[in-house]
C-alpha positions in Angstrom: 0.0 0.0 0.3 1.1 3.2 -1.0 2.0 6.1 1.6 -1.3 7.4 3.8 -0.3 9.7 6.0 -2.4 12.2 3.9 -5.5 10.1 5.6 -4.3 12.4 8.8 -5.0 15.8 7.3 -7.9 17.0 9.2 -10.3 16.8 5.9 -10.6 13.6 6.8 -12.9 12.1 9.3 -12.3 8.1 10.9 -14.7 6.9 8.8 -12.8 7.8 5.5 -9.9 6.7 6.7 -11.7 3.3 7.7 -13.4 3.1 4.0 -9.4 3.5 2.5 -8.5 0.5 4.6 -10.7 -1.7 3.8 -11.3 -0.8 0.1 -7.5 -1.9 -0.1 -7.8 -4.5 1.1 -10.9 -5.6 -0.8 -8.8 -4.5 -4.0 -6.2 -6.7 -3.2 -7.8 -9.4 -2.7 -10.8 -9.6 -5.4 -9.5 -7.3 -8.0 -7.5 -8.9 -11.2 -5.2 -6.5 -11.5 -3.6 -4.6 -14.6 -3.5 -8.3 -16.7 -6.9 -7.6 -18.5 -7.7 -10.5 -21.2 -8.8 -8.9 -24.5 -12.0 -8.3 -23.7 -12.7 -5.0 -22.1 -16.6 -5.3 -22.7 -16.6 -8.2 -20.5 -14.1 -7.6 -17.9 -15.8 -3.8 -17.2 -19.3 -5.6 -16.9 -17.7 -8.6 -14.3 -15.7 -5.0 -12.5 -19.2 -3.5 -12.2 -20.8 -6.6 -10.2 -17.7 -7.3 -8.3 -18.0 -3.7 -6.8 -21.6 -3.6 -6.8 -20.9 -7.1 -4.5 -18.4 -5.7 -2.2 -20.8 -2.0 -1.7 -18.4 0.2 -3.1 -20.8 1.7 -5.5 -23.7 2.4 -3.4 -21.2 5.4 -2.4 -21.4 7.0 -5.9 -25.3 6.6 -6.0 -27.3 9.3 -3.7 -30.1 6.9 -1.8 -32.3 10.1 -0.8 -31.6 10.6 2.3 -28.4 11.9 1.8 -25.8 13.9 -0.4 -23.1 11.7 -1.9 -19.7 12.2 0.5 -17.4 14.1 -2.0 -14.7 13.0 0.0 -15.3 8.7 -0.1 -15.9 9.2 -4.2 -12.1 10.7 -4.0 -10.6 8.5 -1.9 -12.5 5.0 -3.3 -11.4 6.4 -6.8 -7.6 7.3 -6.1 -7.1 3.5 -3.9 -8.9 2.0 -7.2 -6.9 3.9 -9.8 -3.8 2.7 -8.2 -4.6 -0.7 -8.0 -6.6 -0.9 -11.2 -7.2 1.6 -13.9 -10.2 0.3 -15.3 -12.0 -0.5 -11.9 -11.7 3.3 -11.4 -12.9 3.7 -14.4 -16.0 1.1 -13.7 -17.1 2.7 -11.0 -17.0 6.8 -11.8 -18.8 5.8 -14.7 -21.8 4.3 -12.6 -21.7 7.3 -11.2 -21.4 10.0 -13.2 -23.9 7.6 -15.5 -26.4 8.0 -12.4 -25.6 11.5 -11.1 -28.7 13.2 -12.9 -31.0 10.6 -11.6 -29.8 11.2 -8.2 -29.3 15.1 -8.5 -33.2 15.3 -10.7 -34.7 12.2 -10.5 -38.4 11.7 -9.7 -39.1 9.4 -6.9 -40.2 6.6 -9.1 -37.2 6.9 -11.4 -34.9 6.7 -8.0 -36.6 3.8 -7.1 -36.7 2.2 -10.7 -33.2 3.1 -10.9 -30.5 3.8 -8.3 -31.0 0.5 -6.8 -30.0 -1.5 -9.2 -26.6 0.3 -9.8 -25.9 0.3 -7.0 -25.8 -3.3 -6.7 -24.1 -3.4 -10.4 -27.3 -5.2 -11.7 -27.5 -2.1 -14.2 -24.7 -0.3 -16.4 -24.3 3.5 -16.9 -23.7 6.1 -19.4 -23.4 9.8 -19.5 -24.2 11.0 -22.7 -23.3 14.7 -23.6 -20.5 15.4 -26.1 -21.3 15.2 -30.0 -18.6 15.6 -33.0 -18.9 19.8 -32.9 -19.9 19.9 -29.2 -17.2 19.0 -26.5 -16.0 21.4 -24.3 -18.4 23.6 -26.0 -21.9 21.7 -24.5 -23.7 24.7 -25.7 -22.8 24.0 -29.3 -24.4 20.5 -28.9 -27.5 19.8 -31.9 -28.7 16.1 -30.7 -32.9 17.2 -30.5 -35.7 16.2 -29.1 -39.0 17.3 -29.4 -42.5 15.9 -27.7 -45.0 13.9 -30.5 -47.9 11.9 -28.9 -47.3 11.9 -25.4 -43.3 10.7 -26.3 -40.5 12.2 -26.7 -38.4 12.0 -30.2 -34.5 11.8 -30.2 -32.8 13.0 -33.2 -28.8 12.8 -33.7 -25.2 12.0 -32.3 -23.1 11.7 -29.1 -19.6 10.7 -29.1 -16.5 9.9 -26.8 -19.4 8.2 -24.6 -17.6 5.9 -21.6 -19.7 2.5 -21.8 -21.0 2.7 -25.2 -22.2 -0.3 -26.0 -22.2 -2.5 -22.9 -24.5 0.5 -20.9 -28.4 -0.9 -19.7 -28.5 3.0 -19.0 -27.9 6.2 -21.2 -28.7 9.6 -19.3 -28.8 11.7 -23.3 -28.8 15.4 -23.0 -30.3 16.9 -26.4 -31.9 20.4 -27.3 -35.1 21.2 -27.1 -35.2 24.7 -28.0 -36.9 26.2 -24.9 -34.2 29.2 -25.6 -30.8 29.5 -27.3 -27.7 28.3 -26.6 -27.4 26.3 -23.4 -30.5 27.4 -22.1 -32.4 25.0 -24.4 -31.4 21.3 -23.7 -32.9 18.7 -21.9 -31.7 15.2 -20.3 -33.4 11.8 -20.5 -33.4 8.3 -19.4 -32.9 6.0 -22.2 -32.4 2.7 -22.4 -30.0 0.7 -24.6 -32.3 -1.5 -26.9 -35.2 1.5 -27.7 -35.9 1.5 -31.5 -34.0 4.1 -33.4 -30.9 4.3 -30.9 -28.2 2.3 -31.8 -24.4 1.9 -31.7 -22.8 3.5 -34.8 -19.6 2.8 -33.9 -16.7 2.0 -31.1 -14.2 3.7 -30.2 -10.6 2.7 -30.0 -8.3 4.5 -27.3 -4.8 3.7 -26.3 -6.4 2.8 -22.7 -8.8 0.6 -24.3 -12.4 0.7 -22.3 -16.0 0.7 -23.6 -16.5 3.8 -25.4 -18.5 4.3 -28.8 -20.7 6.9 -31.2 -24.1 7.0 -30.6 -26.5 7.3 -33.3 -30.5 8.7 -32.4 -32.8 8.3 -35.5 -36.8 9.2 -34.6 -35.9 7.1 -31.2 -38.9 7.6 -28.9 -39.3 7.1 -25.3 -41.7 8.3 -23.0 -42.3 11.8 -22.0 -41.9 10.9 -18.6 -37.9 9.6 -19.0 -37.7 13.5 -18.6 -34.6 14.3 -15.7 -35.5 17.8 -13.9 -37.2 20.7 -16.0 -37.2 21.4 -19.4 -34.2 23.5 -20.9 -32.8 22.8 -17.2 -30.4 20.2 -18.6 -27.6 22.3 -19.2 -27.7 23.0 -15.4 -27.7 19.1 -14.5 -25.0 18.5 -16.6 -22.8 20.6 -15.2 -24.4 20.1 -11.5 -23.2 16.1 -12.4 -19.8 16.6 -13.4 -19.3 19.3 -10.2 -19.5 16.1 -7.7 -17.4 14.3 -10.4 -15.0 16.4 -11.0 -12.9 16.3 -8.3 -12.6 12.8 -8.2 -11.2 13.0 -11.5 -8.4 14.4 -9.4 -8.6 11.7 -7.3 -7.8 9.6 -9.8 -4.6 11.2 -11.1 -3.2 11.2 -7.8 -4.2 7.3 -7.5 -1.8 6.7 -11.2 0.7 9.1 -9.5 1.1 7.4 -6.2 1.3 4.3 -8.1 4.1 5.3 -10.7 6.0 7.1 -7.3 6.1 3.4 -5.9 7.2 1.6 -8.8 10.1 4.7 -9.2 11.2 3.7 -5.9 11.4 -0.2 -6.1 13.2 -0.1 -9.3 15.7 3.0 -8.1 16.1 1.0 -4.8 17.3 -2.1 -6.7 18.6 -1.2 -10.2 22.3 -1.1 -9.8 24.7 0.9 -11.9 28.3 2.0 -12.2 28.7 -0.3 -8.8 25.4 1.7 -6.6 22.1 2.2 -7.1 20.1 4.2 -9.0 18.9 5.8 -6.0 22.4 7.0 -4.9 22.6 9.5 -7.7 21.6 13.2 -6.4 19.6 12.7 -10.1 17.5 10.2 -8.8 16.7 12.0 -6.0 16.3 15.0 -6.9 13.5 13.9 -9.5 11.7 11.4 -6.4 12.3 14.6 -4.8 10.0 16.6 -7.3 7.4 13.7 -7.2 6.6 13.7 -3.9 6.2 17.4 -4.1 3.9 17.4 -6.9 2.0 14.6 -5.6 1.6 15.7 -2.1 0.4 19.3 -3.7 -1.9 18.2 -5.7 -3.2 15.7 -3.0 -3.9 19.5 -1.1 -5.9 20.8 -3.7 -8.0 17.8 -4.5 -9.0 17.5 -1.2 -9.7 20.6 0.0 -12.6 21.2 -3.3 -13.7 17.8 -1.5 -13.8 18.9 1.4 -15.4 22.4 0.8 -18.2 20.5 -1.4 -19.0 18.7 1.5 -19.9 21.7 3.7 -22.1 22.7 1.0 -20.0 25.1 -0.1 -19.7 26.2 -4.2 -15.9 24.3 -5.9 -16.6 25.7 -8.7 -13.0 27.3 -9.0 -11.5 24.7 -6.4 -12.6 21.7 -8.4 -11.2 23.0 -11.3 -7.5 23.9 -9.4 -7.5 20.4 -8.5 -8.4 18.4 -11.4 -5.1 20.5 -14.0 -2.8 20.6 -11.0 -3.9 16.3 -10.4 -3.8 15.4 -14.4 -1.1 17.8 -15.2 1.4 16.4 -12.1 0.3 12.8 -12.7 1.3 13.2 -15.9 4.5 14.6 -15.3 5.0 12.2 -12.4 4.5 9.3 -14.1 6.8 9.9 -17.7 9.3 10.5 -14.6 8.8 7.2 -13.6 9.3 5.5 -17.5 12.5 7.5 -17.6 13.5 5.4 -14.3 12.8 2.2 -15.6 14.3 3.3 -18.9 13.5 0.5 -21.9 11.5 -1.6 -19.3 9.1 1.9 -19.0 8.1 1.6 -22.8 7.6 -2.2 -22.2 4.0 -3.4 -23.2 2.8 -5.0 -20.0 4.5 -3.1 -17.2 2.8 -1.0 -14.5 4.6 2.0 -15.9 3.8 1.9 -19.2 0.2 0.9 -18.4 0.2 4.5 -16.2 1.4 6.3 -19.3 -1.0 5.5 -21.3 -4.2 5.9 -18.2 -3.1 9.1 -17.5 -3.1 10.5 -20.9 -7.2 10.9 -20.9 -7.6 12.6 -17.6 -6.2 15.5 -19.1 -8.9 15.7 -21.7 -12.0 14.4 -20.0 -14.9 16.1 -18.0 -13.0 19.2 -19.4 -9.7 19.7 -20.6 -7.1 21.6 -18.8 -7.3 24.1 -21.0 -11.1 24.5 -20.1 -9.7 24.1 -16.6 -7.7 27.2 -17.0 -10.8 29.7 -18.5 -13.0 28.3 -15.5 -10.5 29.5 -13.1 -9.7 32.7 -14.7 -13.1 33.5 -15.1 -13.9 33.1 -11.7 -11.2 35.1 -10.8 -12.6 38.3 -13.0 -16.0 37.9 -11.6 -14.3 38.0 -7.6 -12.7 41.1 -9.1 -15.2 42.7 -10.9 -17.8 42.0 -8.1 
């Protein structure tokens, strides 16, 4: 287990420390590890089931009696990412995919879906991005119209995680109540609904289920709407606000594992009659890696703690995601360098981490978008 002295920081309570200890023990025993087979879809289904059986998914789903514990989500993602990036992905998508239902679902929608999501019986997806509407969500073209007591969806979504294996898709579409972001609504669409198809499966450097979706005259009950008409953009942003800080936590998990691997390599690799760790260059690099991780962790758990106190964390979450993902990329790159030729060999832990970290600097708001958010919040405060 990595250094866990950060759990003594005042951001956490005793229940958070027990959570990490229990999850770490469970992960060592139950997770298949990095040696996943070629069938990533089947692996993800298995991981969702295991996480549900272990009781971990209930932390990602609001049960209606209490809000989601942001610090718990972050600690779970950090721990899972340190063990197995695909397990972290499976956990995160159950939360993100069902997050809009947790936030704005009717009592009936919550009762029907959320218990099954928490048990790992239903796999979720969050369908927001489009070919021409990624960071600029207001440019969305996928449209929905009411017709005969139903809603008809037409258009495409892309870069949809769990696309192709999900049972439940929360889809955001333009309904036209107002121009731009104010005319978007959210809907629940079940897999297998006529007019809904997986148009393309997308392969990426760190394999996970990803797809482009197509809706062609797809009819769903009007009761499948989530929240108020035209309020879908705000709902999407609220959902992302819950989970954006946890992306930073996942990056921390990758970075901590990379530091562990670097320390193991530095203390055992002999060259020129000494170990790699005896060189001052190596010591300086290790010091920078550890400092980068702790700096990002402070930002991450500050944002998580503030949100759990009921405060808005738009700026803090953006800072955390930017610092943690960019920092983790640097830490992992340094670990690969220490491993030398082995570091770029397929199957090595640091090689896997190198592929896994890259997407985190893009999804749920690329680093450049986080910079814009931070600057916007600073200028808003200055002008006030």
